[in-house]
N, C-alpha and C positions, 0 to 999 in steps of 0.2 A: 504494500500500500504506500501511497505517496500523497502529498498535498498537491492538488491539481494546479492552482493559480494563486496569485496574490504575493504578498511579501515572503511567504514561506514556500513558494513554488518549488516543486521537485524534491522537497525534503521527504525523507522516508518516515513511515510510521510503523510501529509494531502492533500486532493484534494478539489478543489472548489465545493461548493454545486450547485445543479441544473444540468441540462443536457447540458449547453452551452460548458462545457469543459469535454472531455472524456479522462481520463488518460490512458496511455498505460498500459495494464495489467502486473502484476508481471511476469506471464508466458511468455508473448511475449517479455518483456524486457530481461528476462533471455536468451531466444533464440537469440535475437538480439545481446546481448553482448557475447554470446558463439561464434557467427560468427565473431564479431569484436575484440575479445580478442587479437589477435596478433597486432592490429593496435591502440589500445587505449593508452598504456603506452606512455606518452610524446606527445600525440596528441593535436592539436588545434581543438576544437569541437564547432560547431555551432548548437544550438537547436532552430529551427524555430517553431513558434506556441508552445512555451514552456509549457504553462499551469502551472501545479504545479511544473514543473522543474524536474520531476522524471527521465527522460532520461538523461538530462545533469548532474544531481546529481549523477546518476549511473556512468557516464563517469568520473566525478571527483573522486568518490570513487575507481574506478579501475585504476587511475593513469593518466588521461588526464592532460596536463599542464594547460590548461585554457578552459573555456566554456563561450560562449556568448549566453545568453538567450534572445530571441526576442518574445515578447508577447504584445498584445494591450489591452486585457480585464483586467480592473482594479481589479476585484475580484480575477482573477487568479494571477496577479502580487502580490497582497497582500499575497496570500497563498504561492507563490514561495518565497517571502522574508522571511515569517515566517518559511518555511521549512529550508532555508539556515541558518537562525539564530538559530533554534532549534538544528541543526546538528553542530553548532559551526564553520561553514564555514565563514571565513572573507576575503578570497582572492582567486585568481585563477579563478575569474568569473566576468562578468559584465552583467547587465540587461539593455536591450534596450526596452523602452516602446513605442510601436507604431506598425504600420502595417509591415508585412514581406515584402511586395512588395516595400513599401517606403524605408525600410532599404536596400533592395537589389539594389535599384536604386540610392542611394546617394553615393557620393565619399567615397573612402576607406582611411583608415589610413595606408594601406600597409599590413593589416592582411591577412593571407592566412590560410585556414582551411583544415585539413586532412580529417575530417568527418563532413558531414552536415546531420542533421536529420530533417525531416519535417513531421508534423502531424497536418494538418489543421482539423477543424471540418469536420466530414464526409459529412455533408450536404453542405459544401462550395466547391463543385467540381471545380469551376473556380479557386480557390486558388491553387490547385495542378498544373494546367496548367500554371498559371501566374508565380508561384515561380520556377517551373522546367524550363520554357522557359527563365526566367532571369538567372538562374544558368547555363544554356546551351548556353547563349548568353552574354549580356553585363556584368552580374555579375560574369562571369567565372573568372575574374581577382582575385577573393577572394579564388579560389580553388588552393590548393597546388598541386604539381605534384602527380599524382596517387591518387587524392582525391576520396573519396567514398561518394556518395549522396544516402540517404535512405529515402523513402517515405512510411509511414504507411497509409494504406487505407482499405476500405471495401474489403473483398475477391471478392465480385461480381462486384466491380467497376474496370473497365479495364483502366489502365493507358497506355499511348503510350509506345512503345519500344524506341522511340527517342524524345528528346526535344532539338533542336539545336545540340550542340556538345555532349550532354549526350546520352549515349546508355545503355539500361537496360542489365545487365549481369546476374541477378538472380531474381527469384520471389519465395519468401518463404511464404507459407500459413499456418495459424494456427487458427482453429476455424473460426470465422466470419471475422478475420483480415488477412491482407497480408502485406508483406514488399517487396517493389520493390527496388533493388539495381542498382544504375547507376554509371558509370564512364564516364569521358570525353574522347573523341577520336579525 
């Protein structure tokens, strides 16, 4: 894996060993950020199920103001911290160790995010519904006006068009993966 573009372009990233964490492929990340490019500069970015941190690091490389990484798997957090350290990143991010749903349920410090990316393990189908329902319901207070919520999932897995106030505006498919784009209405 590598950073696709921006200030950290072509720098390599490590991924946790084993099959518990499935990093977003370089090709899909490039497609994702080509679509997001007008929105990333200065954005507040929330990377849920962060794994190795590849997506959030890409956002930082392309000019996001800050990234919050949320991950509960300790091996993934160890790799995420090592990636940030190896890249020389010392600020503009925070790491939340714990479950995504617990994070979305707890009181906020007033943070509002322009872009939210979620990529739970493909086999954890319930995680998609739980996280998207929270973002389209009680956790909507963390969304900035015109926030964009993106969910990476298996191409053959069908996510709902709506979760509370979230409405899918686009479905982008590439290989075995898909990206569902949601906005709040």
